[in-house]
NURO-533494 format. One record per residue (C-alpha): residue in three letters; x, y, z. Coordinates in steps of 0.2 Angstrom, whole numbers, padded with zeros to 4 digits, always signed. Layout:
// residues N
AlaXYZ;...
This chain:
// residues 407
Met+0561+1500+0686;Leu+0562+1483+0693;Asn+0564+1468+0681;Gln+0549+1457+0680;Pro+0551+1438+0681;Arg+0549+1430+0663;Leu+0535+1418+0662;Asn+0537+1401+0653;Arg+0528+1401+0637;Arg+0523+1386+0626;Pro+0532+1384+0610;Arg+0525+1392+0595;Thr+0524+1375+0586;Gly+0510+1370+0597;Arg+0518+1354+0603;Ser+0517+1348+0621;Val+0531+1346+0633;Asn+0527+1327+0634;His+0530+1325+0616;Trp+0548+1333+0618;Leu+0552+1321+0632;Leu+0547+1306+0623;Thr+0557+1311+0608;Gly+0572+1313+0619;Phe+0570+1295+0627;Val+0569+1287+0610;Ala+0585+1296+0604;Cys+0595+1290+0619;Gly+0589+1272+0616;Ile+0595+1272+0598;Ala+0611+1279+0603;Ala+0614+1266+0616;Gly+0609+1252+0604;Val+0622+1259+0591;Ile+0636+1259+0605;Ala+0631+1241+0610;Cys+0632+1235+0592;Arg+0649+1243+0590;Glu+0655+1234+0606;Lys+0650+1216+0600;Pro+0665+1207+0592;Glu+0664+1202+0574;Glu+0666+1184+0569;Pro+0680+1179+0556;Ala+0674+1178+0538;Gly+0680+1161+0535;Gly+0671+1152+0550;Asn+0680+1141+0563;Pro+0695+1133+0554;His+0697+1119+0568;Pro+0685+1104+0571;Thr+0673+1109+0585;Ala+0663+1100+0598;Ser+0644+1104+0596;Gln+0640+1095+0612;Ser+0650+1086+0626;Gly+0657+1070+0620;Leu+0656+1073+0601;Leu+0671+1076+0591;His+0669+1084+0573;Leu+0682+1084+0560;Thr+0683+1096+0545;Ala+0683+1089+0527;Glu+0702+1093+0526;Glu+0706+1083+0542;Ser+0695+1068+0537;Ser+0704+1067+0521;Arg+0721+1068+0530;Met+0717+1055+0544;Val+0718+1036+0540;Leu+0704+1028+0551;Glu+0697+1011+0552;Val+0682+1005+0562;Thr+0676+0989+0569;Gln+0660+0983+0575;Val+0657+0979+0593;Thr+0653+0961+0594;Arg+0645+0949+0607;Gly+0648+0931+0608;Gln+0658+0917+0616;Phe+0674+0922+0625;Tyr+0688+0912+0633;Pro+0694+0920+0648;Gln+0713+0916+0651;Arg+0723+0916+0667;Glu+0742+0919+0668;Phe+0755+0914+0680;Pro+0773+0920+0682;Ala+0785+0906+0678;Thr+0804+0902+0676;Val+0812+0890+0663;His+0822+0876+0670;Pro+0831+0861+0663;Asn+0822+0844+0662;Glu+0829+0836+0678;Asn+0825+0819+0671;Glu+0838+0823+0657;Leu+0851+0833+0668;Ala+0867+0826+0674;Glu+0880+0833+0686;Val+0897+0825+0681;Thr+0908+0823+0696;Thr+0923+0811+0700;Leu+0923+0797+0712;Ile+0941+0799+0716;Arg+0953+0813+0720;Gly+0964+0818+0706;Arg+0973+0832+0696;Val+0966+0838+0679;Val+0977+0834+0665;Lys+0966+0840+0650;Val+0949+0848+0647;His+0941+0843+0631;Val+0924+0852+0630;Asp+0918+0869+0635;Val+0901+0877+0640;Gly+0888+0877+0626;Gln+0896+0862+0617;Asp+0884+0848+0611;Val+0891+0831+0616;Lys+0886+0813+0613;Lys+0885+0799+0625;Gly+0902+0793+0630;Thr+0911+0809+0624;Leu+0927+0812+0634;Leu+0924+0828+0644;Ala+0941+0829+0654;Met+0955+0818+0659;Leu+0961+0816+0677;His+0977+0808+0684;Ser+0974+0800+0702;Thr+0988+0793+0713;Asp+0974+0785+0723;Leu+0968+0776+0708;Gly+0986+0770+0704;Val+0987+0763+0722;Ala+0970+0754+0719;Glu+0976+0747+0702;Gly+0992+0741+0711;Ala+0982+0732+0724;Tyr+0972+0724+0711;Leu+0987+0717+0701;Lys+0995+0711+0718;Ala+0978+0702+0722;Ala+0977+0694+0705;Ala+0995+0688+0706;Lys+0992+0681+0724;Leu+0976+0672+0718;His+0985+0665+0703;Glu+0999+0658+0715;Ala+0986+0651+0727;Glu+0977+0642+0713;Leu+0993+0634+0707;Ala+0997+0629+0724;Tyr+0980+0621+0727;Glu+0980+0612+0710;Arg+0998+0605+0715;Ala+0992+0600+0732;Arg+0977+0591+0725;Asp+0987+0581+0713;Leu+1000+0576+0726;His+0985+0571+0738;Glu+0978+0560+0725;His+0995+0551+0724;Lys+0996+0550+0743;Ala+1011+0562+0743;Val+1003+0575+0755;Ser+0990+0574+0768;Leu+0972+0580+0768;Ala+0976+0594+0780;Glu+0989+0601+0768;Leu+0976+0600+0754;Gln+0963+0609+0764;Arg+0976+0623+0769;Arg+0980+0626+0751;Glu+0962+0627+0747;Ala+0959+0640+0761;Glu+0973+0650+0755;Met+0966+0650+0737;Lys+0949+0655+0743;Thr+0956+0669+0754;Ala+0966+0675+0738;Arg+0950+0674+0728;Ala+0941+0685+0741;Glu+0955+0698+0741;Ala+0955+0699+0722;Arg+0936+0701+0722;Glu+0938+0715+0735;Thr+0951+0724+0724;Gln+0940+0722+0709;Asn+0925+0730+0718;Arg+0936+0744+0724;Leu+0940+0748+0706;Glu+0922+0748+0701;Leu+0917+0759+0715;Leu+0930+0771+0709;Gly+0922+0772+0692;Val+0934+0761+0683;Pro+0925+0752+0669;Arg+0926+0734+0665;His+0936+0735+0650;Glu+0950+0744+0660;Ser+0950+0730+0672;Asp+0952+0718+0657;Arg+0967+0729+0651;Leu+0975+0727+0668;Asp+0974+0709+0667;Arg+0981+0709+0650;Glu+0995+0722+0651;His+0998+0722+0670;Thr+1002+0741+0668;Ile+0996+0755+0680;Lys+0989+0771+0671;Ala+0980+0779+0685;Asp+0970+0789+0672;Val+0952+0794+0676;Pro+0941+0799+0661;Leu+0926+0810+0663;Arg+0913+0805+0650;Ala+0896+0812+0645;Pro+0882+0801+0652;Phe+0870+0804+0637;Asp+0868+0816+0622;Gly+0866+0834+0627;Arg+0874+0851+0629;Val+0887+0856+0642;Ile+0878+0870+0652;Met+0891+0872+0666;Arg+0909+0869+0668;Asn+0919+0871+0684;Ile+0936+0863+0680;Thr+0953+0870+0674;Arg+0968+0861+0668;Gly+0981+0858+0682;Glu+0969+0860+0697;Val+0966+0846+0710;Val+0948+0841+0711;Glu+0939+0832+0725;Thr+0925+0820+0725;Gln+0912+0832+0731;Gln+0915+0845+0717;Lys+0903+0847+0702;Leu+0914+0848+0687;Phe+0901+0848+0672;Thr+0883+0849+0670;Val+0876+0841+0654;Ala+0858+0843+0650;Asp+0847+0837+0636;Leu+0837+0853+0632;Ser+0826+0846+0618;Asp+0812+0849+0631;Val+0812+0860+0646;Trp+0802+0862+0662;Val+0793+0879+0665;Val+0789+0880+0683;Ala+0775+0892+0688;Asn+0767+0898+0704;Val+0748+0897+0705;Pro+0738+0908+0717;Glu+0726+0899+0729;Lys+0711+0906+0720;Asp+0716+0898+0704;Val+0720+0881+0710;Ala+0703+0874+0705;Phe+0706+0878+0686;Ile+0722+0867+0686;Arg+0722+0849+0681;Lys+0736+0837+0676;Asp+0739+0834+0657;Gln+0731+0850+0653;Thr+0738+0859+0637;Val+0743+0877+0641;Glu+0753+0891+0632;Val+0769+0898+0637;Val+0775+0915+0633;Ala+0794+0919+0636;Val+0799+0937+0640;Ala+0813+0935+0627;Tyr+0800+0931+0614;Pro+0784+0941+0618;His+0776+0937+0601;Ala+0780+0918+0601;Val+0768+0905+0609;Phe+0775+0888+0615;Gln+0763+0874+0618;Gly+0766+0863+0634;Thr+0758+0850+0645;Ile+0755+0851+0664;Thr+0765+0836+0670;Tyr+0766+0840+0689;Ile+0754+0849+0701;Gly+0760+0853+0719;Asp+0752+0844+0733;Val+0755+0858+0746;Leu+0754+0877+0745;Asp+0769+0888+0750;Pro+0763+0895+0767;Ala+0772+0912+0764;Thr+0766+0916+0746;Arg+0750+0905+0746;Thr+0754+0898+0729;Met+0755+0881+0722;Arg+0769+0875+0712;Leu+0765+0870+0694;Arg+0777+0861+0681;Val+0774+0862+0662;Thr+0784+0852+0650;Val+0788+0861+0634;Pro+0796+0854+0618;Asn+0811+0864+0614;Ser+0818+0857+0598;Asp+0825+0874+0592;Arg+0833+0878+0609;Leu+0824+0895+0610;Leu+0819+0892+0628;Lys+0835+0893+0640;Pro+0836+0889+0658;Glu+0832+0904+0670;Met+0822+0913+0657;Phe+0807+0922+0664;Ala+0790+0917+0656;Met+0771+0917+0658;Val+0760+0901+0659;Arg+0743+0905+0651;Leu+0728+0893+0652;Ser+0710+0895+0646;Ser+0696+0894+0658;Ala+0678+0889+0654;Pro+0671+0900+0640;Ser+0659+0914+0644;Pro+0644+0912+0631;Asp+0638+0930+0630;Thr+0653+0943+0632;Leu+0654+0960+0623;Thr+0672+0963+0616;Val+0682+0976+0607;Pro+0699+0976+0599;Leu+0713+0981+0610;Ala+0718+0993+0597;Ala+0702+1003+0599;Val+0705+1007+0618;Gln+0715+1023+0623;Ser+0720+1030+0640;Gly+0711+1046+0643;Ile+0712+1058+0658;Ala+0696+1050+0665;Gly+0701+1032+0661;Lys+0699+1021+0646;Ile+0690+1028+0631;Val+0685+1023+0614;Phe+0679+1033+0599;Val+0661+1028+0593;Gln+0658+1033+0575;Arg+0641+1043+0573;Ala+0644+1049+0555;Ala+0658+1050+0542;Asp+0666+1065+0551;Glu+0658+1064+0569;Phe+0664+1053+0583;Glu+0658+1051+0601;Val+0671+1050+0614;Arg+0665+1036+0626;Arg+0671+1031+0643;Val+0672+1012+0645;Lys+0674+0999+0659;Leu+0685+0985+0653;Gly+0689+0967+0659;Lys+0706+0958+0658;Glu+0713+0959+0641;Gln+0716+0943+0632;Gly+0728+0944+0617;Glu+0721+0956+0604;Val+0704+0959+0612;Val+0697+0965+0628;Pro+0680+0962+0636;Val+0669+0977+0639;Leu+0659+0978+0655;Glu+0651+0996+0652;Gly+0651+1010+0639;Val+0647+1003+0622;Ser+0633+0991+0615;Ala+0634+0977+0602;Gly+0633+0983+0584;Glu+0641+1000+0587;Met+0657+1005+0577;Val+0673+1009+0586;Val+0689+1016+0578;Thr+0703+1005+0579;Lys+0717+1011+0567;Gly+0719+1030+0570;Ser+0711+1030+0587;Phe+0727+1038+0594;Val+0726+1052+0582;Leu+0708+1055+0587;Lys+0714+1055+0605;Ser+0727+1068+0601;Glu+0714+1079+0594;Leu+0703+1076+0609;Glu+0716+1082+0621;Arg+0719+1098+0610;Gln+0700+1102+0611;Lys+0698+1096+0629;Ile+0681+1087+0625;Glu+0674+1078+0640;Pro+0670+1060+0636;Ala+0652+1054+0637;Pro+0649+1044+0653;
């Protein structure tokens, strides 16, 4: 007997097929939800241990970090600001108080009495030379003096004889001419000694002692310091050699080069500040004593000379320096302390305090810094509080978190 196909029958519970399908879909949804919940990562129980940025440009500190950091804030101010201009310069000796010691006659160095760096008084013996040329000149002077003395005696004798009709007038006139010639020769040799630098008292010594010394003393022309020596014992020096340089360094010249665009801000007798590279935290006051009349065609700069008192001898010739002068004040300028500014990836930034533990990272546009402050062109407003001390620590935290500064 062939098997008959089995007919589908409804469940005996009396529920419809649709009911069972709906039940299956709900169960699948619950299972998917359970799986999704299990795949979601769990948050740590203690929360985030590091400061976070709730939004771009804001830096939050935890209570622990706030207590550990030492921060100081300063208010951004607006007021009168004195812009300054700076020009590179070099220190030079005051050429009005500078002397190059040379010799007027060739000679051999017998002894050197001073060295570089030694302070000397006017007339101090620097070195002694021995010159054969001077010996010849002194010998000629003594001969001329002796010849003049003989001519004067002959003239006096001829005049006395002429009064007694013992000699003729022609003989008297001849003796007078010889005396005048001898007097001219004596004056010539005297002038020759003076041109060789022999002082008057040395000529008087020759007249008294009639002894040739041929010594040439080199003496300091004024009070000062020996800043150059180019002489050694035993060498033969010539008249064109510079043997010593003596300078009075109680005040010095600071020579600067001013760009053409800043020439209008310079005036004579203006008081300026000088900062030397060797003393970056010391400020020397000086006065402009010379302004160039022409510009250097190659550099388009004007020469400027500042006279600076130097009683402590801190400024030394050939030092590099900076001449700083103040221009007309700007009456309404926004400034912040230079300590508040840090260099970020996007440029200069400051940290504006929003709350005790919240700081906004602000990008700023600055002008030219002047000492301890710098003008702000964009980025902050008057009255806002910026971090000064500790700003570098906040910058380090900023770099760790990679927070973008607010524009």
